[in-house]
TIBA-518339 format. One record per residue: residue number from 1; residue in three letters; x, z, y of N, C-alpha, C, O, CB in turn. Coordinates in nm, 4 decimals, always signed. Atoms other than C-alpha are relative to their C-alpha. Glycine has a CB too. Example, Ala and Ser with C-alpha at 12.3 -4.5 7.8 and 13.67 -1.06 7.14 Angstrom:
<node n="1" res="ALA" n_u="+0.0890" n_w="+0.0000" n_v="-0.1190" ca_u="+1.2300" ca_w="+0.7800" ca_v="-0.4500" c_u="+0.0900" c_w="+0.0000" c_v="+0.1200" o_u="+0.1936" o_w="+0.0665" o_v="+0.1181" cb_u="-0.0992" cb_w="+0.1246" cb_v="+0.0027"/>
<node n="2" res="SER" n_u="-0.0820" n_w="-0.0060" n_v="-0.1190" ca_u="+1.3670" ca_w="+0.7140" ca_v="-0.1060" c_u="-0.0770" c_w="+0.0730" c_v="+0.1090" o_u="-0.0261" o_w="+0.0899" o_v="+0.2198" cb_u="+0.0414" cb_w="-0.1415" cb_v="+0.0462"/>
***
This chain:
<node n="1" res="MET" n_u="+0.0878" n_w="-0.1020" n_v="+0.0488" ca_u="+3.2361" ca_w="+3.7255" ca_v="-2.1385" c_u="-0.1411" c_w="-0.0592" c_v="-0.0050" o_u="-0.1824" o_w="-0.1299" o_v="+0.0869" cb_u="+0.0066" cb_w="+0.1275" cb_v="+0.0891"/>
<node n="2" res="VAL" n_u="+0.1348" n_w="+0.0528" n_v="+0.0178" ca_u="+2.8867" ca_w="+3.6426" ca_v="-2.2687" c_u="-0.0972" c_w="+0.1166" c_v="-0.0173" o_u="-0.0727" o_w="+0.2091" o_v="-0.0948" cb_u="-0.0066" cb_w="-0.0964" cb_v="-0.1222"/>
<node n="3" res="HIS" n_u="+0.1048" n_w="-0.1014" n_v="+0.0105" ca_u="+2.5744" ca_w="+3.8541" ca_v="-2.2227" c_u="-0.1334" c_w="-0.0708" c_v="-0.0152" o_u="-0.1535" o_w="-0.1785" o_v="+0.0410" cb_u="-0.0008" cb_w="+0.0947" cb_v="+0.1243"/>
<node n="4" res="GLY" n_u="+0.1318" n_w="+0.0589" n_v="+0.0091" ca_u="+2.2183" ca_w="+3.7840" ca_v="-2.3225" c_u="-0.0894" c_w="+0.0687" c_v="-0.0992" o_u="-0.0523" o_w="+0.1642" o_v="-0.1676" cb_u="+0.0112" cb_w="-0.1420" cb_v="-0.0349"/>
<node n="5" res="ARG" n_u="+0.1012" n_w="-0.0505" n_v="+0.0922" ca_u="+1.9077" ca_w="+3.8496" ca_v="-2.5182" c_u="-0.0967" c_w="-0.1146" c_v="-0.0265" o_u="-0.1355" o_w="-0.1873" o_v="+0.0649" cb_u="-0.0745" cb_w="+0.1271" cb_v="+0.0581"/>
<node n="6" res="GLY" n_u="+0.0926" n_w="+0.1073" n_v="+0.0347" ca_u="+1.6805" ca_w="+3.6130" ca_v="-2.7048" c_u="+0.0658" c_w="-0.1348" c_v="+0.0245" o_u="+0.1749" o_w="-0.1612" o_v="-0.0261" cb_u="-0.1308" cb_w="+0.0119" cb_v="+0.0809"/>
<node n="7" res="LEU" n_u="-0.0550" n_w="+0.1319" n_v="-0.0310" ca_u="+1.7357" ca_w="+3.2617" ca_v="-2.5723" c_u="+0.0714" c_w="-0.0066" c_v="+0.1342" o_u="+0.1314" o_w="-0.1092" o_v="+0.1663" cb_u="-0.1094" cb_w="-0.1015" cb_v="-0.0022"/>
<node n="8" res="VAL" n_u="-0.0597" n_w="+0.0023" n_v="-0.1336" ca_u="+1.8620" ca_w="+3.3596" ca_v="-2.2250" c_u="+0.1352" c_w="+0.0712" c_v="-0.0030" o_u="+0.1456" o_w="+0.1882" o_v="-0.0396" cb_u="-0.0945" cb_w="+0.0665" cb_v="+0.1041"/>
<node n="9" res="TYR" n_u="-0.1369" n_w="-0.0535" n_v="+0.0001" ca_u="+2.2361" ca_w="+3.4101" ca_v="-2.1886" c_u="+0.0702" c_w="-0.0366" c_v="+0.1292" o_u="+0.0293" o_w="-0.1282" o_v="+0.2005" cb_u="+0.0801" cb_w="-0.0529" cb_v="-0.1209"/>
<node n="10" res="GLY" n_u="-0.0854" n_w="+0.0298" n_v="-0.1136" ca_u="+2.4973" ca_w="+3.4163" ca_v="-1.9173" c_u="+0.1445" c_w="+0.0011" c_v="-0.0459" o_u="+0.1878" o_w="+0.0933" o_v="-0.1152" cb_u="-0.0223" cb_w="+0.1011" cb_v="+0.1151"/>
<node n="11" res="VAL" n_u="-0.1429" n_w="+0.0089" n_v="+0.0316" ca_u="+2.8590" ca_w="+3.3063" ca_v="-1.9564" c_u="+0.0750" c_w="+0.0256" c_v="+0.1303" o_u="+0.0686" o_w="-0.0557" o_v="+0.2225" cb_u="+0.0385" cb_w="-0.1411" cb_v="-0.0632"/>
<node n="12" res="HIS" n_u="-0.0764" n_w="-0.0354" n_v="-0.1191" ca_u="+3.0814" ca_w="+3.4799" ca_v="-1.6990" c_u="+0.1334" c_w="-0.0732" c_v="-0.0054" o_u="+0.2120" o_w="-0.0537" o_v="-0.0981" cb_u="+0.0208" cb_w="+0.1545" cb_v="+0.0104"/>
<node n="13" res="VAL" n_u="-0.1225" n_w="+0.0803" n_v="-0.0034" ca_u="+3.3622" ca_w="+3.2424" ca_v="-1.6015" c_u="+0.0988" c_w="+0.0691" c_v="+0.0942" o_u="+0.0705" o_w="+0.0890" o_v="+0.2123" cb_u="-0.0292" cb_w="-0.1483" cb_v="+0.0465"/>
<node n="14" res="VAL" n_u="-0.1025" n_w="-0.0693" n_v="-0.0790" ca_u="+3.6790" ca_w="+3.4166" ca_v="-1.4825" c_u="+0.1312" c_w="-0.0770" c_v="-0.0047" o_u="+0.1557" o_w="-0.1570" o_v="-0.0949" cb_u="+0.0207" cb_w="+0.1441" cb_v="-0.0515"/>
<node n="15" res="LYS" n_u="-0.1314" n_w="+0.0642" n_v="-0.0062" ca_u="+4.0247" ca_w="+3.3020" ca_v="-1.3817" c_u="+0.0922" c_w="+0.0601" c_v="-0.1052" o_u="+0.0770" o_w="+0.1767" o_v="-0.1417" cb_u="+0.0620" cb_w="+0.0149" cb_v="+0.1409"/>
<node n="16" res="PRO" n_u="-0.0960" n_w="-0.0528" n_v="+0.0973" ca_u="+4.3084" ca_w="+3.3362" ca_v="-1.6331" c_u="+0.0822" c_w="+0.1133" c_v="+0.0617" o_u="+0.1040" o_w="+0.1165" o_v="+0.1828" cb_u="+0.0933" cb_w="-0.1125" cb_v="-0.0505"/>
<node n="17" res="GLY" n_u="-0.0872" n_w="-0.1046" n_v="-0.0494" ca_u="+4.5223" ca_w="+3.6453" ca_v="-1.6049" c_u="-0.0455" c_w="+0.1405" c_v="-0.0306" o_u="+0.0275" o_w="+0.2360" o_v="-0.0041" cb_u="+0.0150" cb_w="-0.0141" cb_v="+0.1437"/>
<node n="18" res="GLY" n_u="+0.0439" n_w="-0.1311" n_v="+0.0417" ca_u="+4.3138" ca_w="+3.9320" ca_v="-1.7323" c_u="-0.0591" c_w="+0.0891" c_v="+0.1069" o_u="-0.0959" o_w="+0.2028" o_v="+0.0773" cb_u="+0.1104" cb_w="+0.0680" cb_v="-0.0591"/>
<node n="19" res="LYS" n_u="+0.0535" n_w="-0.0852" n_v="-0.1072" ca_u="+4.1904" ca_w="+4.0587" ca_v="-1.3936" c_u="-0.1500" c_w="-0.0200" c_v="+0.0209" o_u="-0.2098" o_w="+0.0452" o_v="+0.1065" cb_u="+0.0736" cb_w="-0.0280" cb_v="+0.1302"/>
<node n="20" res="LYS" n_u="+0.1439" n_w="+0.0280" n_v="-0.0074" ca_u="+3.8361" ca_w="+3.9221" ca_v="-1.4419" c_u="-0.0460" c_w="-0.0407" c_v="+0.1390" o_u="-0.1495" o_w="+0.0048" o_v="+0.1877" cb_u="-0.0778" cb_w="+0.1206" cb_v="-0.0443"/>
<node n="21" res="VAL" n_u="+0.0363" n_w="+0.0544" n_v="-0.1311" ca_u="+3.8327" ca_w="+3.7401" ca_v="-1.1086" c_u="-0.0913" c_w="-0.1200" c_v="-0.0232" o_u="-0.0513" o_w="-0.2139" o_v="-0.0920" cb_u="+0.1279" cb_w="-0.0407" cb_v="+0.0835"/>
<node n="22" res="PRO" n_u="+0.0926" n_w="+0.1107" n_v="+0.0217" ca_u="+3.5272" ca_w="+3.5096" ca_v="-1.0982" c_u="+0.0602" c_w="-0.1333" c_v="+0.0440" o_u="+0.1304" o_w="-0.1410" o_v="+0.1448" cb_u="-0.1303" cb_w="+0.0254" cb_v="+0.0746"/>
<node n="23" res="ASP" n_u="-0.0482" n_w="+0.1343" n_v="-0.0326" ca_u="+3.6071" ca_w="+3.1374" ca_v="-1.0989" c_u="-0.1207" c_w="-0.0905" c_v="+0.0217" o_u="-0.1612" o_w="-0.1650" o_v="-0.0675" cb_u="+0.0929" cb_w="-0.0564" cb_v="-0.1131"/>
<node n="24" res="TYR" n_u="+0.1203" n_w="+0.0758" n_v="-0.0323" ca_u="+3.3096" ca_w="+2.9791" ca_v="-0.9253" c_u="+0.0229" c_w="-0.1504" c_v="-0.0132" o_u="-0.0627" o_w="-0.2212" o_v="-0.0663" cb_u="-0.0467" cb_w="+0.0333" cb_v="+0.1411"/>
<node n="25" res="ASP" n_u="-0.0266" n_w="+0.1442" n_v="+0.0053" ca_u="+3.4734" ca_w="+2.6348" ca_v="-0.8963" c_u="+0.0008" c_w="-0.0515" c_v="-0.1437" o_u="-0.0544" o_w="-0.1578" o_v="-0.1720" cb_u="+0.1338" cb_w="-0.0319" cb_v="+0.0674"/>
<node n="26" res="PHE" n_u="-0.0037" n_w="+0.0406" n_v="+0.1409" ca_u="+3.5401" ca_w="+2.6175" ca_v="-1.2713" c_u="-0.1413" c_w="+0.0006" c_v="-0.0575" o_u="-0.1812" o_w="-0.0935" o_v="-0.1261" cb_u="+0.0925" cb_w="+0.0939" cb_v="-0.0823"/>
<node n="27" res="ALA" n_u="+0.1375" n_w="-0.0093" n_v="+0.0507" ca_u="+3.1858" ca_w="+2.7332" ca_v="-1.3515" c_u="-0.0844" c_w="-0.1164" c_v="+0.0519" o_u="-0.1604" o_w="-0.1768" o_v="-0.0238" cb_u="-0.0642" cb_w="+0.1348" cb_v="+0.0411"/>
<node n="28" res="PHE" n_u="+0.0755" n_w="+0.1107" n_v="-0.0581" ca_u="+3.0392" ca_w="+2.4749" ca_v="-1.1136" c_u="+0.0374" c_w="-0.1318" c_v="-0.0663" o_u="-0.0498" o_w="-0.2135" o_v="-0.0960" cb_u="+0.0243" cb_w="-0.0081" cb_v="+0.1510"/>
<node n="29" res="ASP" n_u="-0.0443" n_w="+0.1237" n_v="+0.0639" ca_u="+3.2518" ca_w="+2.1979" ca_v="-1.2674" c_u="-0.0554" c_w="-0.0134" c_v="-0.1415" o_u="-0.0921" o_w="-0.1232" o_v="-0.1834" cb_u="+0.1523" cb_w="-0.0060" cb_v="-0.0032"/>
<node n="30" res="VAL" n_u="+0.0549" n_w="+0.0030" n_v="+0.1360" ca_u="+3.1351" ca_w="+2.2917" ca_v="-1.6186" c_u="-0.1490" c_w="-0.0353" c_v="+0.0040" o_u="-0.1953" o_w="-0.1189" o_v="-0.0736" cb_u="+0.0213" cb_w="+0.1366" cb_v="-0.0706"/>
<node n="31" res="VAL" n_u="+0.1430" n_w="+0.0291" n_v="-0.0126" ca_u="+2.7689" ca_w="+2.2908" ca_v="-1.5123" c_u="-0.0206" c_w="-0.1463" c_v="+0.0391" o_u="-0.1060" o_w="-0.2147" o_v="-0.0174" cb_u="-0.0659" cb_w="+0.0935" cb_v="+0.1044"/>
<node n="32" res="GLU" n_u="+0.0107" n_w="+0.1394" n_v="-0.0438" ca_u="+2.8155" ca_w="+1.9580" ca_v="-1.3335" c_u="+0.0287" c_w="-0.0956" c_v="-0.1156" o_u="-0.0415" o_w="-0.1954" o_v="-0.1325" cb_u="+0.0966" cb_w="-0.0272" cb_v="+0.1166"/>
<node n="33" res="ARG" n_u="-0.0347" n_w="+0.0858" n_v="+0.1142" ca_u="+2.9809" ca_w="+1.8063" ca_v="-1.6423" c_u="-0.1109" c_w="+0.0016" c_v="-0.1048" o_u="-0.1412" o_w="-0.1019" o_v="-0.1641" cb_u="+0.1331" cb_w="+0.0454" cb_v="-0.0632"/>
<node n="34" res="CYS" n_u="+0.1110" n_w="-0.0085" n_v="+0.0947" ca_u="+2.6989" ca_w="+1.9315" ca_v="-1.8649" c_u="-0.1166" c_w="-0.0872" c_v="+0.0450" o_u="-0.1767" o_w="-0.1581" o_v="-0.0357" cb_u="-0.0459" cb_w="+0.1455" cb_v="-0.0159"/>
<node n="35" res="VAL" n_u="+0.1095" n_w="+0.0808" n_v="-0.0540" ca_u="+2.4411" ca_w="+1.7690" ca_v="-1.6374" c_u="+0.0317" c_w="-0.1491" c_v="-0.0151" o_u="-0.0563" o_w="-0.2281" o_v="-0.0494" cb_u="-0.0252" cb_w="+0.0351" cb_v="+0.1489"/>
<node n="36" res="GLU" n_u="-0.0409" n_w="+0.1398" n_v="+0.0176" ca_u="+2.6393" ca_w="+1.4416" ca_v="-1.6446" c_u="-0.0195" c_w="-0.0450" c_v="-0.1445" o_u="-0.0473" o_w="-0.1621" o_v="-0.1703" cb_u="+0.1469" cb_w="-0.0187" cb_v="+0.0415"/>
<node n="37" res="LYS" n_u="+0.0143" n_w="+0.0312" n_v="+0.1422" ca_u="+2.6200" ca_w="+1.4584" ca_v="-2.0251" c_u="-0.1442" c_w="+0.0133" c_v="-0.0487" o_u="-0.1719" o_w="-0.0051" o_v="-0.1672" cb_u="+0.0898" cb_w="+0.0905" cb_v="-0.0818"/>
<node n="38" res="GLY" n_u="+0.1411" n_w="-0.0064" n_v="+0.0345" ca_u="+2.2422" ca_w="+1.5102" ca_v="-2.0162" c_u="-0.0532" c_w="+0.1379" c_v="-0.0346" o_u="-0.1679" o_w="+0.1503" o_v="-0.0774" cb_u="-0.0250" cb_w="-0.0886" cb_v="-0.1122"/>
<node n="39" res="LEU" n_u="+0.0435" n_w="-0.1362" n_v="+0.0273" ca_u="+2.2266" ca_w="+1.8886" ca_v="-2.0604" c_u="-0.0349" c_w="+0.0667" c_v="+0.1328" o_u="+0.0536" o_w="+0.0954" o_v="+0.2134" cb_u="+0.1100" cb_w="+0.0806" cb_v="-0.0765"/>
<node n="40" res="LEU" n_u="+0.0453" n_w="-0.0592" n_v="-0.1253" ca_u="+2.0183" ca_w="+2.0388" ca_v="-1.7801" c_u="+0.0425" c_w="+0.1456" c_v="+0.0059" o_u="+0.0122" o_w="+0.2235" o_v="-0.0845" cb_u="-0.1529" cb_w="-0.0125" cb_v="+0.0149"/>
<node n="41" res="MET" n_u="-0.0499" n_w="-0.1362" n_v="-0.0178" ca_u="+2.1813" ca_w="+2.3576" ca_v="-1.6494" c_u="-0.0336" c_w="+0.0461" c_v="+0.1413" o_u="-0.0579" o_w="-0.0353" o_v="+0.2305" cb_u="+0.1541" cb_w="+0.0080" cb_v="-0.0263"/>
<node n="42" res="PHE" n_u="+0.0124" n_w="-0.0577" n_v="-0.1332" ca_u="+2.1343" ca_w="+2.5934" ca_v="-1.3559" c_u="+0.1370" c_w="-0.0029" c_v="+0.0663" o_u="+0.2393" o_w="-0.0019" o_v="-0.0021" cb_u="-0.0565" cb_w="+0.1456" cb_v="-0.0060"/>
<node n="43" res="SER" n_u="-0.1277" n_w="-0.0209" n_v="-0.0693" ca_u="+2.4013" ca_w="+2.6078" ca_v="-1.0872" c_u="+0.0476" c_w="+0.1393" c_v="-0.0340" o_u="-0.0334" o_w="+0.2264" o_v="-0.0656" cb_u="-0.0137" cb_w="-0.0189" cb_v="+0.1556"/>
<node n="44" res="PRO" n_u="-0.0492" n_w="-0.1352" n_v="+0.0300" ca_u="+2.6290" ca_w="+2.9050" ca_v="-1.1454" c_u="-0.0723" c_w="+0.1034" c_v="+0.0873" o_u="-0.0953" o_w="+0.0809" o_v="+0.2061" cb_u="+0.1539" cb_w="+0.0085" cb_v="+0.0224"/>
<node n="45" res="VAL" n_u="+0.0707" n_w="-0.1062" n_v="-0.0714" ca_u="+2.4513" ca_w="+3.2269" ca_v="-1.0473" c_u="+0.0917" c_w="+0.1205" c_v="+0.0157" o_u="+0.1851" o_w="+0.1397" o_v="-0.0621" cb_u="-0.1301" cb_w="+0.0397" cb_v="-0.0743"/>
<node n="46" res="GLY" n_u="-0.0800" n_w="-0.1209" n_v="-0.0194" ca_u="+2.5950" ca_w="+3.5491" ca_v="-0.9106" c_u="+0.1467" c_w="-0.0330" c_v="+0.0160" o_u="+0.1831" o_w="-0.1214" o_v="+0.0935" cb_u="-0.0189" cb_w="+0.0956" cb_v="-0.1164"/>
<node n="47" res="TYR" n_u="-0.1450" n_w="+0.0198" n_v="-0.0074" ca_u="+2.9697" ca_w="+3.5662" ca_v="-0.9592" c_u="+0.0466" c_w="-0.0911" c_v="-0.1112" o_u="+0.1038" o_w="-0.0453" o_v="-0.2101" cb_u="+0.0740" cb_w="+0.1338" cb_v="-0.0071"/>
<node n="48" res="ALA" n_u="-0.0489" n_w="+0.1023" n_v="+0.0924" ca_u="+3.0407" ca_w="+3.2431" ca_v="-1.1468" c_u="-0.0543" c_w="+0.0174" c_v="-0.1412" o_u="+0.0207" o_w="+0.0089" o_v="-0.2384" cb_u="+0.1505" cb_w="+0.0021" cb_v="-0.0036"/>
<node n="49" res="THR" n_u="+0.0639" n_w="-0.0130" n_v="+0.1301" ca_u="+2.7937" ca_w="+3.2975" ca_v="-1.4294" c_u="-0.0816" c_w="-0.1249" c_v="-0.0293" o_u="-0.1671" o_w="-0.1645" o_v="+0.0499" cb_u="-0.0892" cb_w="+0.1258" cb_v="-0.0054"/>
<node n="50" res="ILE" n_u="+0.0762" n_w="+0.1157" n_v="+0.0435" ca_u="+2.6630" ca_w="+2.9954" ca_v="-1.6166" c_u="-0.1204" c_w="+0.0527" c_v="-0.0769" o_u="-0.1051" o_w="+0.1185" o_v="-0.1798" cb_u="+0.0871" cb_w="-0.0979" cb_v="-0.0878"/>
<node n="51" res="LYS" n_u="+0.1230" n_w="-0.0495" n_v="+0.0618" ca_u="+2.3009" ca_w="+3.0689" ca_v="-1.7056" c_u="-0.0487" c_w="-0.1005" c_v="-0.1031" o_u="-0.0602" o_w="-0.2199" o_v="-0.0755" cb_u="-0.1094" cb_w="+0.0262" cb_v="+0.1068"/>
<node n="52" res="ILE" n_u="+0.0518" n_w="+0.0832" n_v="+0.1080" ca_u="+2.1721" ca_w="+2.9356" ca_v="-2.0353" c_u="-0.1413" c_w="+0.0480" c_v="-0.0295" o_u="-0.1609" o_w="+0.1619" o_v="-0.0719" cb_u="+0.0915" cb_w="+0.0069" cb_v="-0.1285"/>
<node n="53" res="ALA" n_u="+0.1398" n_w="-0.0378" n_v="+0.0196" ca_u="+1.7927" ca_w="+2.9352" ca_v="-2.0621" c_u="-0.0796" c_w="-0.1204" c_v="-0.0499" o_u="-0.1478" o_w="-0.1868" o_v="+0.0282" cb_u="-0.0611" cb_w="+0.0550" cb_v="+0.1314"/>
<node n="54" res="PRO" n_u="+0.0741" n_w="+0.1151" n_v="+0.0544" ca_u="+1.6477" ca_w="+2.6716" ca_v="-2.2965" c_u="-0.1502" c_w="+0.0287" c_v="-0.0030" o_u="-0.1920" o_w="+0.1442" o_v="+0.0056" cb_u="+0.0502" cb_w="-0.0347" cb_v="-0.1424"/>
<node n="55" res="PRO" n_u="+0.1441" n_w="-0.0214" n_v="+0.0101" ca_u="+1.2731" ca_w="+2.6169" ca_v="-2.3218" c_u="-0.0342" c_w="+0.0751" c_v="-0.1293" o_u="+0.0415" o_w="+0.0701" o_v="-0.2262" cb_u="-0.0751" cb_w="-0.1351" cb_v="+0.0054"/>
<node n="56" res="LEU" n_u="+0.0396" n_w="-0.0786" n_v="+0.1168" ca_u="+1.0882" ca_w="+2.8382" ca_v="-2.5689" c_u="-0.0331" c_w="-0.0866" c_v="-0.1220" o_u="-0.0358" o_w="-0.0366" o_v="-0.2344" cb_u="-0.1194" cb_w="+0.0859" cb_v="+0.0347"/>
<node n="57" res="ILE" n_u="+0.0347" n_w="+0.0886" n_v="+0.1108" ca_u="+0.9953" ca_w="+2.5346" ca_v="-2.7803" c_u="+0.1214" c_w="-0.0764" c_v="-0.0537" o_u="+0.1057" o_w="-0.1764" o_v="-0.1237" cb_u="-0.1069" cb_w="-0.0984" cb_v="+0.0441"/>
<node n="58" res="VAL" n_u="-0.1229" n_w="+0.0679" n_v="+0.0404" ca_u="+1.3586" ca_w="+2.4363" ca_v="-2.8424" c_u="+0.0217" c_w="+0.0169" c_v="-0.1511" o_u="-0.0081" o_w="+0.1218" o_v="-0.2082" cb_u="+0.1219" cb_w="+0.0554" cb_v="+0.0795"/>
<node n="59" res="SER" n_u="-0.0288" n_w="-0.0065" n_v="+0.1439" ca_u="+1.4611" ca_w="+2.3549" ca_v="-3.1999" c_u="+0.1434" c_w="+0.0467" c_v="-0.0221" o_u="+0.2251" o_w="+0.0459" o_v="+0.0701" cb_u="-0.0229" cb_w="-0.1381" cb_v="-0.0675"/>
<node n="60" res="ARG" n_u="-0.1363" n_w="-0.0427" n_v="+0.0361" ca_u="+1.7698" ca_w="+2.4842" ca_v="-3.3794" c_u="+0.0993" c_w="-0.1134" c_v="+0.0250" o_u="+0.2086" o_w="-0.0900" o_v="+0.0765" cb_u="+0.0062" cb_w="+0.0448" cb_v="-0.1489"/>
<node n="61" res="GLU" n_u="-0.0878" n_w="+0.1161" n_v="-0.0184" ca_u="+1.9197" ca_w="+2.1336" ca_v="-3.3718" c_u="+0.0294" c_w="-0.0231" c_v="+0.1482" o_u="+0.1420" o_w="-0.0569" o_v="+0.1844" cb_u="-0.0638" cb_w="-0.1262" cb_v="-0.0616"/>
<node n="62" res="GLN" n_u="-0.0203" n_w="+0.0181" n_v="-0.1432" ca_u="+1.8697" ca_w="+2.1104" ca_v="-2.9954" c_u="+0.0914" c_w="+0.1085" c_v="+0.0564" o_u="+0.1733" o_w="+0.0813" o_v="+0.1442" cb_u="-0.1342" cb_w="+0.0007" cb_v="+0.0732"/>
<node n="63" res="ILE" n_u="-0.0891" n_w="-0.1078" n_v="-0.0450" ca_u="+2.0366" ca_w="+2.4479" ca_v="-2.9434" c_u="+0.1438" c_w="-0.0315" c_v="-0.0401" o_u="+0.2356" o_w="-0.0147" o_v="+0.0401" cb_u="-0.0440" cb_w="+0.1368" cb_v="-0.0595"/>
<node n="64" res="LEU" n_u="-0.1348" n_w="+0.0337" n_v="+0.0459" ca_u="+2.3352" ca_w="+2.3376" ca_v="-3.1515" c_u="+0.0584" c_w="-0.1162" c_v="+0.0810" o_u="+0.1770" o_w="-0.1159" o_v="+0.1141" cb_u="-0.0019" cb_w="-0.0356" cb_v="-0.1498"/>
<node n="65" res="GLU" n_u="-0.0456" n_w="+0.1133" n_v="-0.0818" ca_u="+2.3563" ca_w="+2.0100" ca_v="-2.9573" c_u="+0.0386" c_w="+0.0483" c_v="+0.1398" o_u="+0.1406" o_w="+0.0060" o_v="+0.1941" cb_u="-0.1101" cb_w="-0.1092" cb_v="+0.0092"/>
<node n="66" res="GLY" n_u="-0.0307" n_w="-0.0543" n_v="-0.1325" ca_u="+2.3447" ca_w="+2.2004" ca_v="-2.6272" c_u="+0.1299" c_w="+0.0785" c_v="-0.0004" o_u="+0.2097" o_w="+0.0670" o_v="+0.0926" cb_u="-0.1134" cb_w="+0.0888" cb_v="+0.0486"/>
<node n="67" res="CYS" n_u="-0.1255" n_w="-0.0757" n_v="+0.0122" ca_u="+2.6221" ca_w="+2.4346" ca_v="-2.7440" c_u="+0.1189" c_w="-0.0939" c_v="-0.0118" o_u="+0.2257" o_w="-0.0680" o_v="+0.0437" cb_u="-0.0050" cb_w="+0.0940" cb_v="-0.1217"/>
<node n="68" res="SER" n_u="-0.1073" n_w="+0.0984" n_v="+0.0154" ca_u="+2.8290" ca_w="+2.1340" ca_v="-2.8435" c_u="+0.0348" c_w="-0.0644" c_v="+0.1342" o_u="+0.1524" o_w="-0.0817" o_v="+0.1662" cb_u="-0.0405" cb_w="-0.1081" cb_v="-0.1017"/>
<node n="69" res="VAL" n_u="-0.0231" n_w="+0.0592" n_v="-0.1322" ca_u="+2.7860" ca_w="+1.9752" ca_v="-2.4996" c_u="+0.0707" c_w="+0.1006" c_v="+0.0912" o_u="+0.1636" o_w="+0.0645" o_v="+0.1634" cb_u="-0.1340" cb_w="-0.0458" cb_v="+0.0638"/>
<node n="70" res="LEU" n_u="-0.0621" n_w="-0.1035" n_v="-0.0825" ca_u="+2.8749" ca_w="+2.3046" ca_v="-2.3294" c_u="+0.1465" c_w="+0.0192" c_v="-0.0385" o_u="+0.2330" o_w="+0.0286" o_v="+0.0485" cb_u="-0.0763" cb_w="+0.1329" cb_v="-0.0138"/>
<node n="71" res="GLU" n_u="-0.1381" n_w="-0.0148" n_v="+0.0460" ca_u="+3.1874" ca_w="+2.3443" ca_v="-2.5442" c_u="+0.0854" c_w="-0.1195" c_v="+0.0427" o_u="+0.1992" o_w="-0.1032" o_v="+0.0868" cb_u="+0.0039" cb_w="+0.0158" cb_v="-0.1527"/>
<node n="72" res="GLU" n_u="-0.0721" n_w="+0.1210" n_v="-0.0399" ca_u="+3.2888" ca_w="+1.9846" ca_v="-2.4753" c_u="+0.0317" c_w="+0.0021" c_v="+0.1488" o_u="+0.1420" o_w="-0.0346" o_v="+0.1893" cb_u="-0.0817" cb_w="-0.1250" cb_v="-0.0345"/>
<node n="73" res="ALA" n_u="-0.0211" n_w="-0.0074" n_v="-0.1449" ca_u="+3.2462" ca_w="+2.0365" ca_v="-2.1006" c_u="+0.1115" c_w="+0.0993" c_v="+0.0327" o_u="+0.1980" o_w="+0.0697" o_v="+0.1151" cb_u="-0.1307" cb_w="+0.0407" cb_v="+0.0721"/>
<node n="74" res="PHE" n_u="-0.1064" n_w="-0.0981" n_v="-0.0221" ca_u="+3.4631" ca_w="+2.3518" ca_v="-2.1097" c_u="+0.1359" c_w="-0.0602" c_v="-0.0361" o_u="+0.2314" o_w="-0.0492" o_v="+0.0407" cb_u="-0.0259" cb_w="+0.1282" cb_v="-0.0831"/>
<node n="75" res="ARG" n_u="-0.1281" n_w="+0.0575" n_v="+0.0449" ca_u="+3.7353" ca_w="+2.1709" ca_v="-2.3070" c_u="+0.0507" c_w="-0.1072" c_v="+0.0967" o_u="+0.1697" o_w="-0.1118" o_v="+0.1279" cb_u="-0.0151" cb_w="-0.0600" cb_v="-0.1407"/>
<node n="76" res="GLU" n_u="-0.0389" n_w="+0.1063" n_v="-0.0914" ca_u="+3.7355" ca_w="+1.8722" ca_v="-2.0722" c_u="+0.0502" c_w="+0.0558" c_v="+0.1323" o_u="+0.1519" o_w="+0.0092" o_v="+0.1837" cb_u="-0.1167" cb_w="-0.0939" cb_v="+0.0240"/>
<node n="77" res="ILE" n_u="-0.0410" n_w="-0.0565" n_v="-0.1280" ca_u="+3.7584" ca_w="+2.0821" ca_v="-1.7562" c_u="+0.1335" c_w="+0.0721" c_v="-0.0144" o_u="+0.2192" o_w="+0.0616" o_v="+0.0733" cb_u="-0.1074" cb_w="+0.0961" cb_v="+0.0538"/>
<node n="78" res="VAL" n_u="-0.1295" n_w="-0.0682" n_v="+0.0240" ca_u="+4.0398" ca_w="+2.2952" ca_v="-1.9039" c_u="+0.1109" c_w="-0.1041" c_v="-0.0078" o_u="+0.2162" o_w="-0.0867" o_v="+0.0536" cb_u="-0.0041" cb_w="+0.0853" cb_v="-0.1319"/>
<node n="79" res="ALA" n_u="-0.1020" n_w="+0.1050" n_v="+0.0153" ca_u="+4.2305" ca_w="+1.9779" ca_v="-2.0019" c_u="+0.0325" c_w="-0.0659" c_v="+0.1335" o_u="+0.1485" o_w="-0.0976" o_v="+0.1598" cb_u="-0.0473" cb_w="-0.1064" cb_v="-0.1002"/>
<node n="80" res="GLU" n_u="-0.0217" n_w="+0.0630" n_v="-0.1302" ca_u="+4.1854" ca_w="+1.8283" ca_v="-1.6544" c_u="+0.0786" c_w="+0.0885" c_v="+0.0946" o_u="+0.1453" o_w="+0.0381" o_v="+0.1850" cb_u="-0.1319" cb_w="-0.0359" cb_v="+0.0629"/>
<node n="81" res="ARG" n_u="-0.0671" n_w="-0.0927" n_v="-0.0903" ca_u="+4.3247" ca_w="+2.1389" ca_v="-1.4884" c_u="+0.1412" c_w="+0.0358" c_v="-0.0453" o_u="+0.2110" o_w="+0.1086" o_v="+0.0254" cb_u="-0.0816" cb_w="+0.1253" cb_v="+0.0134"/>
<node n="82" res="LYS" n_u="-0.1370" n_w="-0.0288" n_v="+0.0469" ca_u="+4.6460" ca_w="+2.1555" ca_v="-1.6937" c_u="+0.1005" c_w="-0.0844" c_v="+0.0721" o_u="+0.2203" o_w="-0.0737" o_v="+0.0458" cb_u="+0.0126" cb_w="-0.0229" cb_v="-0.1498"/>
***
């Protein structure tokens, strides 16, 4: 589930199964992988929420690059856990 306004968003990471149980370990691994790839992220906040808050001077290209890194990190962590 994703919530946000303007440039600040939160991605709530939950365990599979439809019960919306927060998955802090998965969220932490995604954030850690993003940082390894050069995308500065906050540690998961609250109940396994990945906070996205780019600087106000960010360009469209930088936002797209950040989204690509985030997507890549999610895909890699999912693949590693199969």
